[in-house]
C-alpha positions as CSV (number, residue, x, y, z in Angstrom):
1,M,20.9,14.5,42.3
2,N,24.1,15.0,40.2
3,R,24.2,18.5,38.8
4,H,26.2,19.6,35.6
5,N,26.4,22.9,34.2
6,Y,25.7,22.2,30.6
7,K,24.4,25.2,28.7
8,T,21.1,24.9,26.8
9,I,19.1,26.6,24.3
10,D,15.2,26.4,24.2
11,L,13.7,26.6,20.8
12,F,10.0,26.6,20.1
13,A,9.9,26.7,23.9
14,G,6.3,27.0,24.7
15,I,5.9,27.7,28.4
16,G,9.4,26.1,29.1
17,G,8.6,22.4,30.0
18,I,11.8,21.1,28.4
19,R,13.8,23.8,30.0
20,L,12.2,23.0,33.3
21,A,13.4,19.5,33.1
22,F,16.9,20.1,32.3
23,E,17.3,23.0,34.8
24,S,16.5,20.4,37.6
25,Y,19.9,18.8,36.7
26,G,21.6,22.2,37.0
27,C,21.7,23.0,33.3
28,E,22.0,26.7,32.5
29,N,19.7,28.1,29.6
30,V,21.5,30.8,27.6
31,F,18.8,31.5,24.8
32,T,15.2,31.0,24.2
33,S,12.9,31.4,21.3
34,E,9.0,31.3,21.2
35,W,6.9,33.5,18.9
36,D,3.5,33.1,20.7
37,S,2.7,36.1,22.8
38,A,0.7,34.3,25.5
39,A,3.5,31.7,25.8
40,Q,6.1,34.5,26.0
41,K,4.1,36.1,28.7
42,M,3.9,33.0,30.8
43,Y,7.4,31.9,30.1
44,E,8.7,35.4,31.4
45,A,6.6,35.1,34.6
46,N,8.2,31.7,35.4
47,F,11.8,32.2,34.2
48,N,12.3,36.0,34.4
49,E,13.2,36.0,30.8
50,K,11.2,37.1,27.7
51,P,12.0,34.7,24.8
52,F,13.2,36.0,21.6
53,G,10.5,35.9,18.8
54,D,10.5,34.4,15.6
55,I,13.5,32.0,15.1
56,N,13.6,33.1,11.4
57,D,14.8,36.6,12.5
58,I,18.1,35.6,14.1
59,S,21.1,34.1,12.3
60,P,22.5,30.8,13.7
61,Q,25.9,32.5,14.2
62,D,24.2,35.0,16.6
63,I,22.8,32.4,18.9
64,P,25.0,31.8,22.0
65,D,27.3,28.7,22.0
66,H,25.7,25.9,24.0
67,D,26.1,22.2,24.8
68,I,22.5,21.0,24.4
69,L,20.0,22.2,21.9
70,L,16.3,21.6,23.0
71,A,13.3,22.0,20.7
72,G,9.7,20.9,20.6
73,F,9.4,21.8,16.9
74,P,6.3,21.8,14.8
75,C,5.7,19.1,12.2
76,Q,5.6,20.4,8.7
77,P,5.8,18.8,5.1
78,F,9.0,18.8,3.3
79,S,9.2,19.2,-0.4
80,I,10.3,16.0,-2.1
81,A,11.9,16.3,-5.5
82,G,14.5,14.6,-7.7
83,K,12.0,12.3,-9.5
84,G,12.6,9.2,-7.5
85,L,16.1,10.1,-6.7
86,G,15.2,10.3,-3.0
87,F,16.3,14.0,-2.6
88,A,14.5,15.8,0.1
89,D,14.7,19.6,0.9
90,T,13.8,20.8,4.5
91,R,14.2,24.5,3.3
92,G,11.0,26.6,4.2
93,T,10.3,24.5,7.3
94,L,11.1,25.1,10.8
95,F,13.1,22.0,11.1
96,F,15.7,23.8,8.7
97,N,16.3,26.2,11.5
98,I,17.4,23.4,13.8
99,E,19.6,22.1,11.1
100,A,21.3,25.3,10.5
101,I,21.9,26.0,14.3
102,L,23.3,22.4,14.7
103,Q,25.6,22.9,11.6
104,N,26.8,26.3,12.9
105,K,27.2,25.8,16.6
106,K,27.8,22.0,16.7
107,P,26.5,21.4,20.3
108,Q,27.4,18.2,22.0
109,A,23.8,17.0,22.0
110,F,20.1,17.7,21.3
111,L,16.7,16.7,22.2
112,L,13.8,17.0,19.9
113,E,10.2,16.3,20.9
114,N,7.2,16.0,18.5
115,V,3.8,14.3,18.0
116,K,3.7,10.5,17.4
117,R,2.3,10.9,14.0
118,L,5.5,12.4,12.9
119,T,6.8,9.0,12.4
120,T,4.3,8.2,9.8
121,H,3.8,11.6,8.4
122,D,3.8,11.5,4.4
123,N,4.2,7.8,4.6
124,G,7.1,7.9,6.8
125,R,9.2,10.1,4.4
126,T,9.4,13.2,6.6
127,F,10.7,11.3,9.7
128,S,13.3,9.6,7.4
129,V,14.3,13.0,6.0
130,I,14.8,14.2,9.6
131,L,17.0,11.4,10.7
132,D,19.1,11.5,7.5
133,K,19.7,15.3,7.9
134,L,20.7,14.8,11.6
135,K,23.0,11.9,10.8
136,E,24.6,13.9,7.8
137,L,25.5,16.6,10.4
138,G,27.6,14.0,12.3
139,Y,25.2,13.1,15.0
140,T,24.6,9.7,16.5
141,V,20.9,9.5,16.7
142,F,18.5,7.7,18.8
143,H,14.6,7.9,18.9
144,K,11.7,6.5,20.7
145,V,8.0,6.9,21.3
146,F,6.8,7.2,24.9
147,N,3.4,7.4,26.4
148,S,3.2,9.9,29.5
149,L,1.0,7.4,31.3
150,D,4.0,5.1,31.7
151,F,5.9,7.8,33.7
152,G,3.5,8.5,36.5
153,V,1.3,11.1,34.9
154,P,-2.5,10.2,34.4
155,Q,-2.4,11.3,30.8
156,K,-2.4,9.3,27.7
157,R,-0.1,11.3,25.4
158,E,2.2,9.5,23.0
159,R,5.2,11.6,21.7
160,I,8.4,10.9,19.7
161,Y,11.7,11.9,21.3
162,I,14.7,12.2,19.2
163,V,18.1,12.4,20.9
164,G,21.7,13.0,19.3
165,F,25.1,13.2,20.2
166,R,28.1,14.8,18.4
167,E,30.3,12.0,19.4
168,A,29.5,8.4,19.0
169,I,28.6,7.7,22.6
170,H,26.4,5.1,24.3
171,F,22.8,6.2,25.2
172,K,19.7,4.4,26.4
173,F,16.3,5.8,26.8
174,P,15.0,5.4,30.3
175,K,12.7,2.4,31.1
176,P,9.1,3.4,31.5
177,L,7.9,3.3,35.1
178,G,4.8,1.4,33.9
179,Y,2.4,3.1,36.1
180,Y,0.6,6.3,36.7
181,K,-0.5,8.2,39.7
182,P,-4.2,8.5,40.6
183,L,-6.2,11.3,39.4
184,T,-7.0,12.3,43.0
185,E,-3.3,13.8,43.2
186,F,-4.0,16.1,40.2
187,L,-7.6,17.3,40.4
188,D,-9.2,19.9,42.7
189,K,-12.1,19.1,44.8
190,D,-15.3,20.3,43.0
191,E,-16.3,22.6,45.9
192,D,-13.0,24.6,45.3
193,V,-13.5,25.0,41.6
194,P,-15.4,28.1,40.2
195,K,-18.8,27.6,39.0
196,N,-18.2,28.8,35.4
197,F,-16.1,25.6,34.9
198,F,-19.2,23.4,35.2
199,V,-21.3,22.4,32.2
200,T,-25.1,23.1,31.8
201,E,-27.6,20.6,33.0
202,N,-28.6,19.9,29.5
203,M,-24.9,19.1,28.6
204,K,-24.5,17.0,31.7
205,T,-27.7,15.0,31.0
206,K,-26.5,14.3,27.4
207,R,-23.0,13.2,28.7
208,F,-24.4,10.7,31.3
209,A,-26.9,9.1,28.8
210,A,-24.0,8.6,26.3
211,V,-21.3,7.5,28.5
212,K,-20.1,3.9,28.2
213,G,-20.1,1.5,31.2
214,I,-20.0,2.5,34.9
215,P,-17.7,5.5,35.1
216,P,-14.9,5.2,37.6
217,F,-14.4,7.9,40.3
218,P,-12.8,10.1,39.8
219,S,-12.5,10.1,36.0
220,V,-12.1,12.2,32.9
221,W,-14.6,11.8,30.3
222,H,-13.3,11.8,26.8
223,E,-15.4,12.7,23.7
224,N,-13.8,11.1,20.5
225,I,-14.3,12.3,16.9
226,G,-17.4,10.2,16.6
227,G,-19.0,11.6,19.5
228,N,-18.7,8.7,21.7
229,I,-18.0,9.2,25.4
230,S,-15.5,7.3,27.5
231,A,-15.0,7.6,31.2
232,L,-11.4,6.7,32.2
233,P,-9.2,6.8,35.4
234,F,-6.8,9.1,33.5
235,S,-7.0,12.0,31.0
236,C,-6.8,11.6,27.3
237,A,-4.2,14.0,25.7
238,L,-4.6,17.6,26.3
239,R,-5.1,19.2,22.9
240,S,-4.5,22.9,22.1
241,G,-7.4,22.7,19.6
242,G,-9.8,20.5,21.5
243,S,-13.4,21.7,22.3
244,Y,-14.2,23.2,25.7
245,N,-16.1,20.0,26.4
246,Y,-13.7,17.5,24.9
247,L,-12.5,16.5,28.4
248,L,-14.8,16.6,31.4
249,V,-13.9,15.7,35.0
250,N,-16.5,13.2,36.1
251,G,-18.7,14.3,33.2
252,V,-19.7,17.6,35.2
253,R,-16.9,20.2,34.6
254,R,-13.9,21.3,32.6
255,L,-10.3,21.0,33.7
256,T,-9.0,24.1,35.3
257,G,-5.7,25.7,34.1
258,K,-3.8,24.4,37.1
259,E,-5.0,21.0,36.7
260,M,-4.0,20.8,33.1
261,L,-0.5,22.0,34.0
262,K,-0.3,19.4,36.7
263,L,-1.4,16.7,34.2
264,Q,1.6,17.9,32.2
265,G,3.9,17.5,35.3
266,F,4.3,21.2,36.0
267,P,4.7,22.2,39.8
268,D,1.9,23.7,41.7
269,D,3.6,27.0,42.0
270,F,4.0,27.4,38.1
271,I,2.6,30.9,37.4
272,I,-0.6,31.3,35.2
273,N,-0.9,34.9,34.0
274,V,-3.0,34.5,30.9
275,P,-6.6,33.8,30.2
276,Y,-8.1,30.3,30.5
277,S,-8.5,30.1,26.7
278,Q,-4.8,30.6,26.2
279,V,-3.9,28.2,29.2
280,R,-5.9,25.5,27.2
281,K,-3.9,26.0,24.1
282,L,-0.5,26.3,26.0
283,A,-1.1,23.2,28.1
284,G,-2.2,21.3,24.9
285,N,1.0,22.2,23.1
286,S,3.4,21.7,26.1
287,V,5.5,18.7,26.9
288,T,5.1,16.3,29.8
289,V,7.9,17.5,32.1
290,P,8.5,14.1,34.0
291,V,9.1,12.4,30.6
292,I,11.5,14.9,29.6
293,K,13.2,14.8,33.0
294,V,14.1,11.1,32.9
295,I,15.3,11.5,29.2
296,A,17.5,14.5,30.5
297,G,19.0,12.6,33.1
298,E,20.1,9.7,30.7
299,M,21.4,12.3,28.3
300,I,23.5,13.8,30.9
301,N,24.8,10.6,32.1
302,A,25.8,9.7,28.5
303,L,27.7,13.1,28.1
304,K,29.4,12.5,31.5
305,N,30.6,8.9,30.9
306,K,31.2,9.0,27.1
307,K,31.0,5.3,26.6
308,V,31.6,4.5,23.0
309,Y,28.5,3.5,21.1
310,K,28.9,-0.3,20.3
311,E,27.2,0.0,17.0
312,S,29.6,2.6,15.9
313,V,32.5,0.3,16.8
314,Q,31.1,-2.6,14.7
315,L,30.5,-0.2,11.8
316,T,34.2,0.9,12.0
317,L,35.4,-2.8,12.1
318,L,33.3,-3.6,9.0
């Protein structure tokens, strides 16, 4: 694997999934921001660095110089004003912090990750504002929705990825692998799982009575908003706010913290040092590392080769 010593910053870092992917290519992280105390504790245990807290408490000019900005930023509504004139203001949102850092530090590239619904939030206006602001800062911007299932991980998780480059260089998103590994590679044997992860007999009876069809084995049973139960050969998206029984392995037990992290592509030796309730939240808010890793590889190739972006050439000729 080619290694390149690009400097990165890790914003809204969670437990460091994006950093983990870029470090596999030899990138050096020079600044981290994450306000959640449980995430900070787990991040520090795995990267030997306690993240800076609230990103609002540091001026953009005080952030170290870097080559690539990384951020899994929260989705927030923007104020729309101007009475039909199309003016949109991102002040008061966390995206504004990203804007300010990009404007001040002018890194070579960035990668932003968010939930798929960002693309349709406020009838698409929020996403349109984000793209416009990034382009106004002089970046050539690319975006694509990927499903973790298509990159080897047995978790149905759709996310939007936004990539930008300060120069008008060619970039292509990676091609999906088109398959996912079996759950057997991610789940522990029931006999190795503590008994407190198993549901009550009453809950088990209800699940088996409600499940649709003949469940595959192994499977993760998913309860949707309507209360319907589906048994699938993969996991539905881990959710930070999901109920304790939202996902059940074979209808009988909850996922362990280690299993949830493996479903997000974290290595087996990733340290868990917070309570289970916090692991559920942190895993649900995290990125899927293998997806980030292949995007990182394409970004680094683009920075290394610096081929001219064809669309920019066509626009110049026009």
